[in-house]
C-alpha positions as a Markdown table, in Angstrom:
| # | Residue | x | y | z |
|---|---|---|---|---|
| 1 | Met | 38.3 | 4.3 | -38.5 |
| 2 | Lys | 39.0 | 1.6 | -41.0 |
| 3 | Ile | 37.8 | -2.3 | -41.3 |
| 4 | Arg | 39.4 | -4.9 | -43.7 |
| 5 | Val | 36.5 | -6.2 | -46.2 |
| 6 | Pro | 36.2 | -9.4 | -46.0 |
| 7 | Leu | 37.2 | -10.1 | -42.5 |
| 8 | Leu | 35.3 | -13.3 | -41.7 |
| 9 | Thr | 34.8 | -14.9 | -45.2 |
| 10 | Lys | 37.3 | -17.8 | -46.1 |
| 11 | Lys | 40.0 | -16.8 | -48.5 |
| 12 | Asp | 39.3 | -16.5 | -51.6 |
| 13 | Pro | 42.1 | -15.4 | -54.3 |
| 14 | Ser | 39.0 | -13.7 | -56.8 |
| 15 | Ile | 37.9 | -11.6 | -53.6 |
| 16 | Lys | 40.0 | -8.3 | -53.2 |
| 17 | Ala | 40.2 | -7.2 | -49.7 |
| 18 | Ser | 39.6 | -3.6 | -49.1 |
| 19 | Asn | 39.5 | -1.1 | -46.5 |
| 20 | Asn | 36.6 | 0.8 | -45.4 |
| 21 | Ser | 34.9 | 3.2 | -43.0 |
| 22 | Val | 33.6 | 1.4 | -39.8 |
| 23 | Leu | 30.8 | 4.3 | -39.9 |
| 24 | Tyr | 28.9 | 5.8 | -43.1 |
| 25 | Ile | 26.3 | 8.0 | -43.9 |
| 26 | Val | 23.0 | 7.1 | -45.1 |
| 27 | Tyr | 19.5 | 9.0 | -46.0 |
| 28 | Arg | 16.6 | 6.8 | -45.5 |
| 29 | Ser | 13.0 | 7.7 | -46.3 |
| 30 | Gln | 10.6 | 8.3 | -43.2 |
| 31 | Gly | 7.2 | 8.9 | -44.4 |
| 32 | Lys | 7.4 | 12.1 | -46.0 |
| 33 | Phe | 10.6 | 13.3 | -44.9 |
| 34 | Thr | 14.4 | 12.3 | -45.4 |
| 35 | Glu | 16.3 | 11.5 | -42.8 |
| 36 | Lys | 20.4 | 11.4 | -42.2 |
| 37 | Gln | 21.6 | 8.4 | -40.5 |
| 38 | Val | 24.6 | 7.1 | -39.4 |
| 39 | Lys | 25.0 | 3.3 | -39.8 |
| 40 | Val | 27.8 | 0.8 | -39.0 |
| 41 | His | 29.2 | -1.0 | -41.6 |
| 42 | Pro | 27.7 | -4.7 | -42.4 |
| 43 | Thr | 30.9 | -6.5 | -41.6 |
| 44 | Val | 31.0 | -5.0 | -38.1 |
| 45 | Leu | 27.6 | -6.0 | -37.3 |
| 46 | His | 28.2 | -9.6 | -38.4 |
| 47 | Phe | 31.5 | -9.8 | -36.5 |
| 48 | Phe | 29.6 | -8.5 | -33.1 |
| 49 | Ser | 26.4 | -10.9 | -33.9 |
| 50 | His | 28.9 | -13.7 | -33.0 |
| 51 | Ile | 29.6 | -12.4 | -29.6 |
| 52 | Pro | 26.9 | -13.6 | -26.9 |
| 53 | Glu | 25.3 | -11.1 | -24.7 |
| 54 | Thr | 26.8 | -12.2 | -20.9 |
| 55 | Val | 25.3 | -9.0 | -19.0 |
| 56 | Leu | 22.0 | -7.4 | -18.8 |
| 57 | Asp | 21.5 | -4.3 | -16.7 |
| 58 | Phe | 18.4 | -3.3 | -14.8 |
| 59 | Ser | 17.8 | -0.7 | -12.5 |
| 60 | Cys | 16.7 | -1.2 | -8.8 |
| 61 | Ile | 12.9 | -0.3 | -9.4 |
| 62 | Glu | 12.7 | -3.3 | -12.1 |
| 63 | Leu | 13.8 | -6.3 | -9.8 |
| 64 | Pro | 12.2 | -7.8 | -6.8 |
| 65 | Cys | 13.6 | -7.3 | -3.7 |
| 66 | Leu | 15.7 | -9.8 | -1.6 |
| 67 | Val | 14.5 | -8.1 | 2.0 |
| 68 | Pro | 11.1 | -7.2 | 2.9 |
| 69 | Pro | 10.0 | -4.1 | 0.9 |
| 70 | Leu | 9.8 | -1.0 | 3.5 |
| 71 | Pro | 5.9 | -0.5 | 4.5 |
| 72 | Trp | 3.8 | 2.4 | 2.8 |
| 73 | Leu | 3.7 | 4.6 | 5.6 |
| 74 | Ser | 2.4 | 7.6 | 3.8 |
| 75 | Ser | 1.7 | 8.2 | -0.3 |
| 76 | Thr | 5.8 | 9.5 | -0.3 |
| 77 | Met | 7.1 | 6.5 | 2.1 |
| 78 | Gly | 7.4 | 3.0 | 1.4 |
| 79 | Gly | 8.4 | 0.4 | -1.5 |
| 80 | Tyr | 12.2 | 0.3 | -2.1 |
| 81 | Leu | 14.4 | 1.1 | 0.9 |
| 82 | Leu | 16.6 | 3.2 | -0.9 |
| 83 | Thr | 14.9 | 3.8 | -4.7 |
| 84 | Gln | 12.2 | 6.0 | -4.0 |
| 85 | Thr | 9.1 | 5.2 | -6.2 |
| 86 | Asp | 5.6 | 6.5 | -6.8 |
| 87 | Phe | 2.8 | 5.7 | -4.5 |
| 88 | Val | 0.4 | 6.1 | -8.0 |
| 89 | Arg | 1.4 | 5.6 | -11.4 |
| 90 | Ser | 0.0 | 8.8 | -13.2 |
| 91 | Pro | 0.1 | 9.7 | -16.7 |
| 92 | Ile | 2.2 | 12.5 | -17.6 |
| 93 | Thr | -1.1 | 14.6 | -18.7 |
| 94 | Ala | -2.2 | 14.4 | -15.2 |
| 95 | Ala | 0.8 | 13.4 | -12.8 |
| 96 | Gly | 0.8 | 16.9 | -11.5 |
| 97 | Gln | -2.9 | 17.6 | -10.4 |
| 98 | Gln | -3.1 | 13.9 | -9.1 |
| 99 | Asp | 0.1 | 14.2 | -7.3 |
| 100 | Ala | -0.7 | 17.2 | -5.4 |
| 101 | His | -4.2 | 15.7 | -4.3 |
| 102 | Ile | -2.7 | 12.4 | -3.3 |
| 103 | Arg | -0.1 | 14.2 | -0.9 |
| 104 | Ser | -2.9 | 16.6 | 0.4 |
| 105 | Thr | -4.9 | 13.9 | 1.1 |
| 106 | Pro | -4.9 | 12.9 | 4.9 |
| 107 | Ile | -3.3 | 9.9 | 6.0 |
| 108 | Glu | -6.4 | 8.7 | 8.0 |
| 109 | Lys | -8.4 | 8.6 | 4.9 |
| 110 | Ile | -5.7 | 6.1 | 2.8 |
| 111 | Gly | -4.8 | 4.1 | 6.2 |
| 112 | Gly | -6.7 | 1.1 | 4.9 |
| 113 | Leu | -5.3 | 1.5 | 1.5 |
| 114 | Leu | -2.0 | 1.6 | 2.9 |
| 115 | Asp | -2.6 | -1.7 | 4.7 |
| 116 | Ser | -3.9 | -3.8 | 2.3 |
| 117 | Ile | -1.0 | -3.3 | -0.1 |
| 118 | Asn | 1.4 | -3.7 | 2.4 |
| 119 | Val | -0.1 | -7.0 | 2.9 |
| 120 | Leu | 0.7 | -8.0 | -0.5 |
| 121 | Asn | 4.4 | -6.5 | -0.6 |
| 122 | Ser | 5.1 | -8.8 | 2.7 |
| 123 | Cys | 4.6 | -12.1 | 0.7 |
| 124 | Ala | 7.4 | -14.0 | -0.2 |
| 125 | Trp | 8.2 | -15.8 | -3.0 |
| 126 | Lys | 11.1 | -18.0 | -4.7 |
| 127 | Ile | 11.5 | -19.8 | -8.2 |
| 128 | Asn | 10.2 | -23.1 | -9.3 |
| 129 | Gly | 13.4 | -24.3 | -10.7 |
| 130 | Asp | 12.2 | -27.5 | -12.5 |
| 131 | Val | 9.7 | -25.4 | -14.9 |
| 132 | Leu | 12.3 | -22.6 | -15.5 |
| 133 | Asp | 15.2 | -25.6 | -16.3 |
| 134 | Leu | 12.4 | -26.9 | -18.9 |
| 135 | Leu | 11.9 | -23.1 | -20.1 |
| 136 | Met | 15.3 | -22.2 | -20.5 |
| 137 | Asp | 16.1 | -25.4 | -22.4 |
| 138 | Ile | 13.2 | -24.5 | -24.8 |
| 139 | Phe | 14.2 | -21.0 | -25.2 |
| 140 | Gln | 18.1 | -21.4 | -25.5 |
| 141 | His | 17.4 | -24.2 | -28.1 |
| 142 | Gly | 15.3 | -21.5 | -30.6 |
| 143 | Gly | 11.9 | -21.3 | -28.9 |
| 144 | Asn | 8.3 | -22.8 | -29.4 |
| 145 | Arg | 5.4 | -20.8 | -30.7 |
| 146 | Gln | 3.2 | -23.4 | -29.9 |
| 147 | Leu | 4.0 | -23.7 | -26.4 |
| 148 | Ser | 4.3 | -19.8 | -25.9 |
| 149 | Val | 8.2 | -19.6 | -26.0 |
| 150 | Pro | 8.9 | -16.7 | -28.2 |
| 151 | Val | 11.5 | -17.6 | -31.3 |
| 152 | Ala | 14.3 | -15.9 | -32.2 |
| 153 | Val | 14.3 | -13.3 | -35.2 |
| 154 | Glu | 16.8 | -15.9 | -37.0 |
| 155 | Asn | 14.4 | -19.0 | -36.5 |
| 156 | Ala | 11.2 | -17.3 | -37.5 |
| 157 | Lys | 9.3 | -18.1 | -40.5 |
| 158 | Leu | 9.0 | -14.9 | -42.5 |
| 159 | Pro | 7.6 | -13.6 | -45.8 |
| 160 | Glu | 10.1 | -13.7 | -48.8 |
| 161 | Ile | 11.4 | -10.1 | -49.4 |
| 162 | Leu | 11.8 | -9.4 | -53.0 |
| 163 | Pro | 13.9 | -6.7 | -54.0 |
| 164 | Ile | 12.1 | -3.1 | -55.4 |
| 165 | Glu | 14.0 | -2.6 | -58.8 |
| 166 | Asp | 13.2 | -0.7 | -61.7 |
| 167 | Gly | 11.2 | -1.5 | -64.3 |
| 168 | Leu | 8.5 | -3.0 | -61.7 |
| 169 | Ser | 4.5 | -2.1 | -62.8 |
| 170 | Ile | 3.0 | 0.4 | -60.4 |
| 171 | Asp | 1.3 | -2.5 | -58.5 |
| 172 | Glu | 3.7 | -5.0 | -58.4 |
| 173 | Arg | 6.2 | -2.2 | -56.6 |
| 174 | Lys | 3.1 | -1.2 | -54.1 |
| 175 | Arg | 2.9 | -5.1 | -53.4 |
| 176 | Arg | 6.7 | -5.4 | -52.8 |
| 177 | Glu | 6.5 | -2.3 | -50.6 |
| 178 | Ile | 3.6 | -3.8 | -48.4 |
| 179 | Ile | 5.3 | -7.4 | -48.0 |
| 180 | Leu | 8.6 | -5.1 | -47.0 |
| 181 | Ala | 6.8 | -3.2 | -44.4 |
| 182 | Gln | 4.9 | -6.3 | -42.9 |
| 183 | Thr | 8.0 | -8.0 | -42.8 |
| 184 | Lys | 9.6 | -5.4 | -40.7 |
| 185 | Lys | 6.7 | -5.3 | -38.7 |
| 186 | Met | 7.0 | -9.0 | -37.9 |
| 187 | Lys | 10.8 | -8.7 | -37.5 |
| 188 | Ala | 10.5 | -5.9 | -34.9 |
| 189 | Glu | 7.2 | -7.7 | -32.9 |
| 190 | Ile | 9.4 | -11.0 | -32.8 |
| 191 | Phe | 12.4 | -9.6 | -31.6 |
| 192 | Ser | 10.5 | -7.4 | -28.8 |
| 193 | Leu | 8.7 | -10.4 | -27.5 |
| 194 | Trp | 12.0 | -12.6 | -27.3 |
| 195 | Cys | 14.0 | -9.7 | -25.4 |
| 196 | Tyr | 11.0 | -9.7 | -23.0 |
| 197 | Glu | 11.1 | -13.5 | -22.6 |
| 198 | Leu | 14.9 | -13.1 | -22.3 |
| 199 | Tyr | 14.7 | -10.4 | -19.3 |
| 200 | Arg | 11.8 | -12.4 | -17.5 |
| 201 | Leu | 13.9 | -15.5 | -17.7 |
| 202 | Ser | 17.4 | -14.2 | -16.9 |
| 203 | Ile | 16.1 | -12.6 | -13.8 |
| 204 | Ala | 13.9 | -15.6 | -12.6 |
| 205 | Asn | 17.3 | -17.6 | -13.2 |
| 206 | His | 19.4 | -14.8 | -11.2 |
| 207 | Phe | 16.9 | -15.3 | -8.5 |
| 208 | Arg | 16.6 | -19.1 | -8.7 |
| 209 | Asn | 18.0 | -19.7 | -4.7 |
| 210 | Glu | 16.6 | -16.5 | -3.3 |
| 211 | Ile | 13.6 | -16.1 | -1.8 |
| 212 | Phe | 12.0 | -12.6 | -2.7 |
| 213 | Trp | 9.2 | -9.9 | -2.5 |
| 214 | Phe | 7.6 | -7.4 | -5.0 |
| 215 | Pro | 7.0 | -4.3 | -3.8 |
| 216 | His | 3.3 | -2.9 | -5.0 |
| 217 | Asn | 1.8 | 0.4 | -6.0 |
| 218 | Leu | -1.2 | 1.5 | -7.2 |
| 219 | Asp | -2.2 | 3.0 | -11.1 |
| 220 | Phe | -4.1 | 6.0 | -11.9 |
| 221 | Arg | -7.3 | 3.8 | -11.6 |
| 222 | Gly | -6.9 | 2.5 | -8.1 |
| 223 | Arg | -6.0 | -0.9 | -9.0 |
| 224 | Val | -3.0 | -2.7 | -7.5 |
| 225 | Tyr | 0.1 | -3.8 | -9.2 |
| 226 | Pro | 3.8 | -5.4 | -8.4 |
| 227 | Ile | 6.5 | -2.2 | -9.4 |
| 228 | Pro | 9.0 | -4.5 | -11.2 |
| 229 | Pro | 7.8 | -4.8 | -14.9 |
| 230 | His | 9.7 | -7.8 | -16.4 |
| 231 | Phe | 8.9 | -10.4 | -14.1 |
| 232 | Asn | 6.4 | -10.7 | -11.3 |
| 233 | His | 3.5 | -12.9 | -10.1 |
| 234 | Leu | 0.7 | -11.3 | -12.4 |
| 235 | Gly | 2.4 | -11.9 | -15.6 |
| 236 | Ser | 1.4 | -14.6 | -18.6 |
| 237 | Asp | 1.2 | -18.2 | -18.3 |
| 238 | Ile | 4.9 | -18.7 | -18.2 |
| 239 | Ala | 5.5 | -15.8 | -15.7 |
| 240 | Arg | 3.0 | -17.6 | -13.1 |
| 241 | Ser | 4.6 | -21.2 | -13.7 |
| 242 | Ile | 7.9 | -20.3 | -12.3 |
| 243 | Ile | 6.8 | -18.7 | -9.0 |
| 244 | Leu | 5.9 | -20.2 | -5.8 |
| 245 | Phe | 5.1 | -19.3 | -2.2 |
| 246 | Ala | 8.4 | -19.2 | -0.2 |
| 247 | Glu | 6.3 | -20.4 | 2.8 |
| 248 | Gly | 4.9 | -23.7 | 2.7 |
| 249 | Lys | 2.1 | -25.3 | 4.3 |
| 250 | Pro | 1.1 | -29.2 | 4.5 |
| 251 | Leu | -2.2 | -30.3 | 2.3 |
| 252 | Gly | -3.9 | -31.5 | 5.1 |
| 253 | Pro | -6.8 | -33.9 | 4.4 |
| 254 | Asn | -8.3 | -31.8 | 1.5 |
| 255 | Gly | -4.9 | -29.9 | -0.3 |
| 256 | Leu | -4.4 | -32.5 | -2.8 |
| 257 | Arg | -8.2 | -32.4 | -4.1 |
| 258 | Gln | -7.7 | -28.6 | -4.6 |
| 259 | Leu | -4.5 | -28.9 | -6.5 |
| 260 | Lys | -6.5 | -31.7 | -8.9 |
| 261 | Ile | -9.7 | -28.9 | -9.3 |
| 262 | His | -7.0 | -26.6 | -10.0 |
| 263 | Leu | -5.4 | -28.5 | -12.9 |
| 264 | Val | -8.8 | -29.1 | -14.4 |
| 265 | Asn | -9.3 | -25.4 | -13.9 |
| 266 | Leu | -6.3 | -24.6 | -15.9 |
| 267 | Thr | -7.1 | -26.9 | -18.7 |
| 268 | Asp | -10.7 | -25.2 | -19.0 |
| 269 | Leu | -12.0 | -28.3 | -20.4 |
| 270 | Lys | -14.7 | -28.7 | -17.7 |
| 271 | Lys | -16.4 | -24.9 | -17.5 |
| 272 | Lys | -19.7 | -26.0 | -16.5 |
| 273 | Ala | -19.1 | -28.9 | -14.5 |
| 274 | Ser | -18.9 | -29.1 | -10.7 |
| 275 | Ile | -16.5 | -29.1 | -8.2 |
| 276 | Asp | -16.9 | -32.3 | -7.5 |
| 277 | Glu | -16.8 | -33.4 | -11.2 |
| 278 | Arg | -13.6 | -31.7 | -11.6 |
| 279 | Ala | -12.2 | -33.7 | -9.1 |
| 280 | Lys | -13.3 | -37.0 | -10.7 |
| 281 | Tyr | -12.0 | -35.9 | -13.8 |
| 282 | Ala | -8.4 | -35.5 | -12.3 |
| 283 | Asp | -8.7 | -39.0 | -10.8 |
| 284 | Glu | -9.7 | -40.4 | -14.4 |
| 285 | Ile | -6.9 | -38.9 | -16.3 |
| 286 | Met | -4.0 | -39.0 | -13.5 |
| 287 | Asp | -2.3 | -41.4 | -15.7 |
| 288 | Asp | -1.3 | -38.2 | -18.6 |
| 289 | Ile | -1.1 | -36.1 | -15.6 |
| 290 | Leu | 2.2 | -38.0 | -14.2 |
| 291 | Asp | 3.2 | -38.7 | -17.7 |
| 292 | Ser | 3.4 | -35.1 | -17.9 |
| 293 | Ala | 4.9 | -34.4 | -14.5 |
| 294 | Asp | 7.7 | -37.4 | -15.6 |
| 295 | Arg | 8.3 | -37.0 | -19.6 |
| 296 | Pro | 6.9 | -33.0 | -20.3 |
| 297 | Leu | 9.0 | -33.3 | -23.7 |
| 298 | Asn | 9.0 | -36.6 | -24.4 |
| 299 | Gly | 5.8 | -38.2 | -23.1 |
| 300 | Arg | 2.2 | -37.8 | -24.4 |
| 301 | Gln | 2.4 | -34.2 | -23.5 |
| 302 | Trp | -1.0 | -33.5 | -22.4 |
| 303 | Trp | -0.4 | -30.5 | -20.6 |
| 304 | Thr | 0.8 | -29.1 | -23.9 |
| 305 | Lys | -3.2 | -29.3 | -24.8 |
| 306 | Ser | -4.3 | -26.9 | -21.7 |
| 307 | Glu | -5.5 | -23.2 | -22.0 |
| 308 | Glu | -2.6 | -22.6 | -19.6 |
| 309 | Pro | 0.1 | -25.5 | -20.5 |
| 310 | Trp | 3.1 | -24.1 | -18.4 |
| 311 | Gln | 0.8 | -23.5 | -15.3 |
| 312 | Thr | -0.6 | -27.0 | -15.9 |
| 313 | Leu | 2.8 | -28.6 | -15.9 |
| 314 | Ala | 3.6 | -27.1 | -13.2 |
| 315 | Cys | 0.4 | -28.2 | -11.3 |
| 316 | Cys | 1.2 | -31.8 | -12.6 |
| 317 | Met | 4.7 | -31.9 | -11.5 |
| 318 | Glu | 3.3 | -30.8 | -8.1 |
| 319 | Ile | 0.6 | -33.5 | -8.0 |
| 320 | Ala | 3.1 | -35.9 | -8.4 |
| 321 | Arg | 5.3 | -34.8 | -5.4 |
| 322 | Ala | 2.0 | -35.3 | -3.8 |
| 323 | Ile | 1.0 | -38.5 | -4.7 |
| 324 | Arg | 4.7 | -40.3 | -4.4 |
| 325 | Ser | 5.6 | -38.7 | -1.1 |
| 326 | Ser | 4.9 | -40.6 | 2.0 |
| 327 | Asp | 2.0 | -39.2 | 3.2 |
| 328 | His | 0.0 | -36.6 | 1.2 |
| 329 | Thr | -1.6 | -34.7 | 3.8 |
| 330 | Lys | 1.9 | -34.1 | 5.5 |
| 331 | Tyr | 3.4 | -33.0 | 2.1 |
| 332 | Val | 4.5 | -29.6 | 2.3 |
| 333 | Ser | 3.0 | -27.4 | -0.7 |
| 334 | His | 4.3 | -23.7 | -2.0 |
| 335 | Phe | 2.1 | -24.5 | -5.0 |
| 336 | Pro | 0.0 | -21.2 | -5.2 |
| 337 | Ile | -3.8 | -22.6 | -6.0 |
| 338 | His | -6.8 | -20.1 | -7.7 |
| 339 | Gln | -10.0 | -20.0 | -5.9 |
| 340 | Val | -13.0 | -18.6 | -7.0 |
| 341 | Phe | -15.9 | -17.7 | -4.4 |
| 342 | Phe | -19.0 | -17.0 | -5.3 |
| 343 | Asn | -21.2 | -14.3 | -3.5 |
| 344 | Lys | -25.2 | -15.3 | -4.2 |
| 345 | Leu | -26.4 | -12.0 | -3.7 |
| 346 | Phe | -24.7 | -11.2 | -7.3 |
| 347 | Asp | -25.5 | -14.5 | -9.2 |
């Protein structure tokens, strides 16, 4: 198969077009070995790079459920309705022995464990559309490293790669090879982060108008995790900021105060202050909170200085809606609040 080169450049009489093979063979050094590789002509890559990706494919176990998950009835039955999933995620080296031990364990001994996981499975969620819209806008316009929104490789600031030519000194050649290796590593890491965020935002956007559930299972240490890997409520600051409880409840007389305390906790500014002092501090900075909610990118951007900026912004928006409602005690909130309880026996 041939391709005419140049294909995408403007017509220039000095440039002679030629037919080149679409695929060609190169030999690349990989450590101590030389590998034979099949490469695509750069013109073909350049051509396809201008075609946007429109479809992302995911397996069932990589996505939330649109119906409540099947309750775990045993170590072999539960989770997704049609796709079998493991009750325990085991390392490959120990999977056989651990799986046999789990299967031989009487159901009476793990009944409480199954019930606990089923409670988590039964929690319904929905998307926080306001925060998701803002995130998608920043992501589609190149990202923002300061706000933890990954940038695309073409927008990243990378070290200048100097050509490795004949006649260079040994030290200079080594220096340039190190820069080249470091740049390749940086590119791979940036691209990996960008792809991960693309998956997360794409899944969230797909489920924007849906109510969904996360099936859970155990890791080999006994810790419980959601099965979908790309998007869940135990993810990073961004992941937690775009998810809400599907079932809302009125704030009541104390709910707004809890929202304020939660907001201050997210900022990590008053770690040594009492609960009352944190609530008072939230009242003192209410102008910044409302400004963040109303003008997240064009205002004073107080929320960007937080330890968890996106969760902070989501909380600012929730506080603004509650305050501006006719009666904040009757305002129905879907917002997840973190609460820490201390046991004096362990203080």
